[in-house]
C-alpha positions as CSV (number, residue, x, y, z in Angstrom):
1,M,-74.6,-104.1,112.6
2,S,-78.2,-105.4,112.9
3,V,-80.8,-104.3,115.4
4,E,-80.5,-107.7,117.1
5,S,-76.7,-107.3,117.6
6,L,-77.3,-103.8,119.0
7,K,-79.9,-105.2,121.4
8,A,-77.3,-107.6,122.6
9,L,-75.4,-104.7,124.0
10,F,-78.1,-103.8,126.4
11,R,-77.8,-104.9,130.0
12,A,-78.9,-108.5,130.5
13,E,-80.9,-107.4,133.5
14,L,-83.3,-105.5,131.3
15,G,-84.8,-108.7,130.1
16,E,-86.0,-109.3,133.7
17,I,-88.1,-106.1,133.9
18,S,-90.8,-104.2,132.0
19,A,-91.0,-100.5,131.3
20,Y,-93.3,-98.6,133.7
21,R,-96.5,-97.9,131.8
22,V,-98.9,-95.1,132.4
23,P,-102.5,-95.2,131.0
24,P,-102.7,-92.9,127.9
25,T,-106.0,-91.3,128.9
26,A,-107.4,-90.3,132.3
27,P,-111.0,-91.2,133.2
28,E,-113.4,-88.8,134.8
29,V,-112.6,-90.1,138.3
30,K,-108.9,-90.8,138.5
31,L,-108.2,-92.7,141.7
32,D,-105.2,-94.8,140.6
33,A,-102.0,-92.7,140.9
34,N,-101.9,-91.4,144.5
35,E,-102.0,-87.8,143.3
36,S,-103.6,-84.9,145.1
37,P,-107.2,-84.6,144.0
38,W,-107.2,-80.8,144.2
39,S,-105.8,-78.4,141.8
40,L,-104.3,-75.1,143.1
41,P,-106.7,-72.2,143.7
42,G,-106.5,-69.0,141.8
43,E,-104.4,-67.1,144.4
44,A,-101.8,-69.8,144.3
45,W,-101.5,-69.5,140.5
46,E,-101.1,-65.8,140.9
47,S,-98.1,-66.4,143.2
48,I,-96.6,-68.9,140.8
49,L,-97.0,-66.7,137.7
50,S,-95.4,-63.8,139.6
51,A,-92.5,-66.0,140.6
52,V,-91.8,-67.5,137.2
53,R,-92.5,-64.4,135.1
54,G,-89.0,-63.2,135.3
55,T,-87.3,-66.5,134.7
56,A,-84.5,-66.3,132.1
57,L,-85.6,-69.2,129.9
58,H,-82.7,-68.6,127.6
59,R,-80.2,-69.4,130.4
60,Y,-79.5,-72.7,132.2
61,P,-81.1,-73.0,135.6
62,D,-79.1,-72.8,138.8
63,G,-77.2,-76.1,138.7
64,R,-77.2,-76.5,142.4
65,A,-80.8,-75.2,143.0
66,T,-79.2,-73.1,145.8
67,R,-82.3,-71.3,147.0
68,L,-84.5,-74.4,147.0
69,R,-81.9,-76.4,149.0
70,E,-81.7,-73.5,151.5
71,T,-85.4,-73.5,151.8
72,L,-85.5,-77.2,152.4
73,A,-83.0,-76.9,155.1
74,R,-85.0,-74.1,156.7
75,K,-88.4,-75.8,156.5
76,V,-87.6,-79.5,156.6
77,G,-84.4,-79.5,158.6
78,G,-80.6,-80.0,158.4
79,A,-78.1,-78.0,156.3
80,P,-78.4,-77.1,152.6
81,D,-75.5,-79.3,151.6
82,E,-77.2,-82.4,153.1
83,Y,-79.7,-82.3,150.2
84,V,-79.4,-83.8,146.7
85,L,-82.3,-82.9,144.4
86,G,-83.8,-84.9,141.5
87,S,-86.6,-85.0,139.0
88,G,-88.9,-86.6,141.5
89,S,-87.6,-89.1,144.1
90,D,-87.4,-91.6,141.2
91,E,-84.3,-89.9,139.9
92,V,-82.7,-89.8,143.3
93,I,-83.2,-93.5,143.6
94,A,-81.3,-93.8,140.3
95,L,-78.6,-91.6,141.5
96,L,-78.1,-93.8,144.6
97,A,-78.0,-96.9,142.3
98,T,-75.3,-95.2,140.2
99,A,-73.1,-93.9,142.9
100,M,-73.2,-96.7,145.5
101,S,-72.7,-99.6,143.1
102,K,-69.4,-100.9,144.4
103,P,-69.8,-104.6,145.3
104,R,-69.0,-105.8,148.8
105,P,-65.9,-107.9,149.2
106,G,-66.6,-111.4,147.9
107,K,-69.8,-110.3,146.1
108,E,-70.0,-110.0,142.3
109,R,-72.7,-107.3,142.4
110,P,-74.0,-104.8,144.9
111,A,-77.3,-105.7,146.6
112,V,-80.3,-103.6,147.6
113,L,-82.8,-104.8,150.2
114,F,-86.4,-103.8,150.7
115,P,-89.6,-105.2,152.3
116,E,-92.3,-106.3,149.8
117,P,-94.8,-105.4,148.6
118,T,-93.5,-101.9,148.3
119,F,-92.8,-99.1,145.7
120,V,-91.8,-100.9,142.5
121,M,-89.1,-98.5,141.5
122,Y,-86.7,-99.6,144.2
123,G,-86.4,-103.0,142.4
124,I,-86.8,-101.8,138.8
125,T,-84.2,-99.1,139.0
126,S,-81.7,-101.3,140.9
127,R,-82.0,-104.2,138.5
128,A,-81.6,-101.8,135.6
129,H,-78.3,-100.8,137.2
130,G,-77.1,-104.4,137.6
131,W,-77.8,-104.7,141.3
132,R,-79.1,-107.8,143.1
133,T,-82.5,-107.1,144.5
134,I,-83.5,-108.7,147.8
135,G,-87.2,-108.5,148.7
136,V,-88.3,-109.6,152.1
137,P,-92.0,-110.3,152.6
138,L,-93.9,-108.2,155.1
139,D,-95.6,-110.0,157.9
140,D,-99.4,-110.7,158.1
141,R,-100.0,-107.1,159.4
142,W,-98.0,-105.5,156.6
143,D,-95.2,-104.7,159.1
144,L,-91.5,-105.5,158.8
145,D,-90.7,-109.2,159.5
146,V,-87.7,-108.1,161.5
147,D,-86.2,-111.6,162.0
148,A,-86.4,-112.3,158.3
149,M,-84.9,-108.8,157.5
150,V,-82.0,-109.5,159.9
151,G,-81.3,-112.8,158.2
152,A,-81.3,-111.1,154.8
153,F,-79.0,-108.4,156.0
154,E,-76.5,-110.9,157.3
155,R,-76.6,-113.1,154.2
156,E,-76.7,-110.4,151.5
157,Q,-74.8,-107.4,153.0
158,P,-76.8,-104.8,151.0
159,N,-75.3,-101.5,150.2
160,V,-78.7,-99.8,150.4
161,A,-82.0,-100.7,152.1
162,Y,-85.3,-98.9,151.4
163,Y,-88.3,-98.4,153.7
164,A,-91.4,-96.6,152.4
165,S,-93.3,-95.5,155.5
166,P,-96.2,-95.0,154.9
167,N,-95.7,-97.9,152.6
168,N,-97.0,-98.0,149.0
169,P,-99.3,-99.9,148.3
170,T,-100.2,-101.2,151.8
171,G,-100.7,-97.6,153.3
172,N,-99.3,-98.3,156.8
173,C,-96.3,-97.0,158.7
174,F,-93.7,-99.5,159.8
175,S,-92.9,-100.1,163.4
176,S,-90.3,-97.6,164.6
177,E,-88.9,-100.2,167.1
178,R,-88.2,-102.6,164.3
179,L,-86.7,-100.0,162.0
180,E,-84.4,-98.8,164.8
181,R,-83.2,-102.4,165.4
182,L,-82.2,-102.7,161.8
183,I,-80.5,-99.3,161.7
184,L,-78.4,-100.1,164.8
185,E,-77.5,-103.7,164.0
186,F,-76.4,-102.9,160.4
187,P,-74.7,-99.5,160.4
188,D,-72.7,-100.3,157.2
189,T,-75.8,-100.1,155.1
190,L,-77.4,-96.9,153.9
191,H,-80.9,-97.0,155.3
192,V,-83.2,-94.9,153.1
193,F,-86.6,-93.8,154.5
194,D,-89.0,-92.8,151.8
195,E,-91.5,-90.3,153.2
196,A,-93.4,-89.6,149.9
197,Y,-96.6,-90.0,151.9
198,G,-95.3,-88.7,155.2
199,G,-97.5,-85.6,155.1
200,F,-100.6,-87.7,155.6
201,A,-99.2,-89.8,158.5
202,R,-99.3,-89.3,162.2
203,E,-95.5,-89.4,162.6
204,S,-92.3,-88.6,160.6
205,F,-89.1,-90.5,160.8
206,A,-87.0,-87.7,159.4
207,E,-85.8,-86.0,162.6
208,R,-85.7,-89.2,164.6
209,Y,-83.1,-90.8,162.3
210,A,-81.3,-87.8,161.0
211,K,-78.7,-88.2,163.8
212,Y,-77.6,-91.5,162.3
213,P,-75.1,-91.1,159.4
214,Q,-76.2,-94.4,158.0
215,C,-79.7,-93.0,157.4
216,A,-81.2,-90.9,154.6
217,V,-84.7,-89.6,154.0
218,L,-86.4,-89.3,150.6
219,G,-89.0,-86.5,150.1
220,T,-91.1,-85.3,147.2
221,L,-93.8,-82.8,146.4
222,S,-95.6,-85.2,144.0
223,K,-98.2,-86.5,146.5
224,V,-99.2,-83.1,148.1
225,G,-100.4,-81.4,144.9
226,L,-97.4,-80.7,142.7
227,A,-96.8,-84.0,140.8
228,A,-96.3,-82.2,137.5
229,I,-93.2,-80.2,138.5
230,R,-91.3,-83.4,139.4
231,V,-89.3,-82.3,142.4
232,G,-87.8,-84.8,144.9
233,W,-84.8,-84.9,147.2
234,V,-82.8,-87.0,149.6
235,R,-81.4,-85.7,152.8
236,L,-78.3,-87.5,154.0
237,D,-75.0,-87.0,155.7
238,E,-73.1,-84.1,154.1
239,A,-70.1,-86.2,153.2
240,L,-72.3,-88.8,151.5
241,A,-74.3,-86.0,149.7
242,H,-71.0,-84.6,148.4
243,E,-70.2,-88.0,146.7
244,L,-73.8,-88.4,145.4
245,E,-73.6,-85.0,143.8
246,K,-70.9,-86.2,141.5
247,V,-73.3,-88.4,139.5
248,R,-76.1,-85.9,139.4
249,Q,-76.6,-84.3,136.0
250,P,-75.6,-80.6,136.3
251,F,-79.0,-79.1,135.3
252,N,-81.4,-81.9,136.2
253,L,-84.0,-79.6,137.9
254,N,-85.4,-77.0,135.6
255,A,-85.8,-73.3,136.6
256,L,-89.6,-73.3,136.7
257,S,-89.7,-76.4,139.0
258,Q,-87.1,-74.8,141.3
259,E,-89.2,-71.6,141.6
260,I,-92.5,-73.5,142.2
261,A,-91.0,-75.9,144.7
262,T,-89.6,-73.0,146.7
263,L,-93.0,-71.4,146.7
264,A,-94.6,-74.7,147.8
265,L,-92.4,-74.8,150.9
266,T,-93.1,-71.2,151.8
267,D,-96.0,-69.1,150.5
268,L,-98.1,-72.0,149.3
269,A,-97.5,-74.2,152.3
270,P,-100.7,-73.2,154.1
271,I,-102.8,-74.1,151.1
272,L,-101.1,-77.5,150.7
273,R,-101.5,-78.2,154.4
274,T,-105.2,-77.5,154.0
275,H,-105.4,-79.9,151.1
276,I,-103.6,-82.6,153.1
277,G,-106.0,-82.2,156.0
278,A,-108.9,-82.5,153.7
279,V,-107.5,-85.8,152.2
280,V,-107.1,-87.2,155.7
281,T,-110.7,-86.4,156.5
282,E,-111.9,-87.9,153.3
283,R,-109.7,-91.0,153.8
284,E,-111.5,-91.7,157.1
285,R,-114.9,-91.2,155.6
286,L,-114.1,-93.4,152.6
287,I,-112.8,-96.2,154.9
288,K,-116.1,-96.1,156.8
289,E,-118.1,-96.3,153.6
290,L,-116.0,-99.2,152.2
291,A,-116.6,-101.1,155.5
292,R,-120.3,-101.3,154.7
293,H,-119.6,-104.0,152.1
294,S,-118.8,-107.4,153.4
295,S,-116.9,-108.4,150.2
296,L,-114.4,-105.6,150.8
297,C,-111.6,-105.7,153.4
298,C,-110.1,-102.3,153.9
299,F,-106.7,-102.1,155.5
300,P,-105.7,-99.2,157.9
301,S,-104.0,-96.4,156.1
302,D,-101.6,-93.5,157.0
303,A,-101.3,-92.4,153.4
304,N,-103.5,-90.7,150.7
305,F,-104.8,-94.0,149.5
306,V,-106.5,-97.2,150.8
307,L,-105.6,-100.8,150.1
308,V,-108.7,-102.9,149.7
309,R,-109.0,-106.7,149.3
310,Y,-112.0,-107.8,147.2
311,D,-113.7,-111.2,147.7
312,G,-114.6,-111.9,144.1
313,N,-113.3,-111.6,140.5
314,I,-111.0,-108.5,140.8
315,T,-110.8,-108.1,137.0
316,K,-114.5,-107.9,136.5
317,F,-114.8,-105.6,139.5
318,C,-112.3,-103.1,138.1
319,D,-113.9,-103.4,134.6
320,A,-117.2,-102.5,136.2
321,L,-115.7,-99.4,137.8
322,A,-113.9,-98.4,134.6
323,S,-117.3,-98.6,132.7
324,R,-118.4,-95.9,135.1
325,Q,-115.4,-93.8,134.3
326,I,-113.6,-94.6,137.6
327,A,-110.0,-95.8,137.6
328,V,-108.4,-97.6,140.6
329,R,-105.1,-99.5,140.8
330,S,-105.4,-103.2,140.4
331,F,-102.8,-105.8,141.5
332,S,-104.5,-108.8,139.8
333,E,-101.5,-109.6,137.7
334,G,-98.3,-111.2,138.9
335,G,-99.5,-113.8,141.4
336,T,-98.5,-111.9,144.5
337,R,-100.1,-111.5,147.9
338,L,-101.9,-108.5,146.4
339,E,-103.6,-110.3,143.5
340,E,-107.0,-109.9,145.1
341,C,-106.4,-106.2,146.0
342,I,-107.0,-102.8,144.6
343,R,-105.5,-99.5,145.7
344,I,-107.9,-96.5,145.9
345,T,-106.5,-93.0,145.9
346,V,-108.5,-90.6,148.1
347,G,-110.4,-88.2,145.8
348,T,-112.4,-85.1,146.3
349,P,-115.7,-85.5,148.2
350,E,-117.6,-85.6,144.8
351,E,-115.1,-88.2,143.4
352,N,-115.5,-90.3,146.5
353,R,-119.3,-90.0,146.3
354,R,-119.2,-91.3,142.7
355,L,-117.1,-94.2,143.8
356,I,-119.4,-95.1,146.7
357,V,-122.4,-94.9,144.5
358,A,-120.7,-97.2,141.9
359,L,-119.7,-99.7,144.7
360,D,-123.4,-99.8,145.8
361,E,-124.5,-100.5,142.3
362,I,-121.8,-103.2,141.6
363,L,-121.9,-105.0,145.0
364,C,-125.6,-104.5,145.9
365,P,-127.4,-104.7,142.6
């Protein structure tokens, strides 16, 4: 059998998507990936090393991550059996695409619905699993176009709908009134709220919507300082979690990540909260600095990044930043509403200073 004949066995939908690419080397000022700009202090590392020192590396980890789920229930809310854990929320999205893939009556394939622009993995993962993807454009204020969403729900009957709030890459929270309308009008869809950036926002949807069995909440530690350990979760109705567990690999979360994640929710929580507060302070300072330049339009943000529209050649602009060892996220490719935009992750005060100096050099030569 030839390589071409073997390639023919791959899902046809894979021809519609590209692999997610990560730049091979990081510049001096890395403001492109929405990570925390701060590493953990020495006392945090002492706690981590103490916790993992006795880990039995020759044994499989706890397949249910029992202590971590109990800690999530205690610190975040709900019961331990409402949580399904994954290697980042990316894996949880893949678990939902695997488990909830039964087509509606009269439909050949299941459908997933989300506003756009938004987190790309909702679409990539769903298409890779053979789902129909229904993207509904956000309105002019980057909020939900609720009438268009209602029409899409009625036509497509999605199994799952995703809402990242704060939304990546626009940075804003969606209107709670619009969200509630969709939840109540379409109770036969699983409405998934992605709160990856919830720690930086003024409000959380988790407790508000936990009472509805048709709602689920995604969470992660990746944006608050622990991206490397790859821990994410979904909290949903216990009966649904029981079914979702059936498609989760038995040892998908390694022992070291389980220990560190448990610490992050307990002993290390005050340190992470301090870092989050510092990011919010720097975010507001950065927005004020960006506003000094008439060629930059900075959108309001509830996240750890800022979406900025540039009135000029976006490719040359990003190249000029890259020549100064500063990386930002460009959306110049693809011909979307974001093609004139960049996303800037909030850095440390020194990283933000370097960005501000670079902008002055580029925009006010």
